[in-house]
C-alpha positions, 0 to 999 in steps of 0.5 A: 252814673256808676257801673252798678246804676247802668247795670240796674237800668239795663236790667230793668229795661231788658226785663220790661222788653221781655215781659212785652214780648212774652205776652200773657200766655194766651194761645196764638192769635188766629190766622184770619185777618180783617181790615179796618174801616178806612176811618179807623187807625188800624193799618194793614201791613205795609200801609201808612198811618191815618191818625196824626200825632196831634190827634192821637190814635183811635182804634174802633173794635167790634165784637159781634157773635164771637167775631172780632173786627179788626183782628191782627191789625197794625196801627201807628202811635206816638209815645206820650200821645193818647191811644183810644180803644172804641169798643162795641161788644155783645159779650163781656171780655177783657182787653189786655194792653201789653205796654209798660205799664200794662193796661187791662180794660173790662169790656161790657156787653154794650156799645160805645165804650171808650178806653184811653191810655198812653204809652211812653216807651217806643216799641210794639204793643199788642192789644188782646181780647182774653176770653176770645183769645184774639190779638186785635191790634199791634201798635207800633209806638214811635218816639 
């Protein structure tokens, strides 16, 4: 591999990392935190993951009267395995997944919505609701 190819590869990788860290310009997340139900994959800081690599990661999200559950949660996932966001909402919003490539899902005011994606690059991936300006979960994607 030439020096130019290595430089370009490092530049693209660094650009992707900066894009993930920079976020989408929404206001900082609220400081309130709520824990997820025991059957959900979002984790309280320092806890162990509840979903296996074979099963993928499932995150239950509820939007009810402007209250979002979970908020500022943490979850674990494995690169290349499915991540499913199961959403029940009483309001229209947009879920933005800060991964490479990014994913944006239109949330309808309806129960039992399912949005599935995979992340192939290990790292931390934030999932935000844009209209409510809330970070729902940050997913630690392991190799």
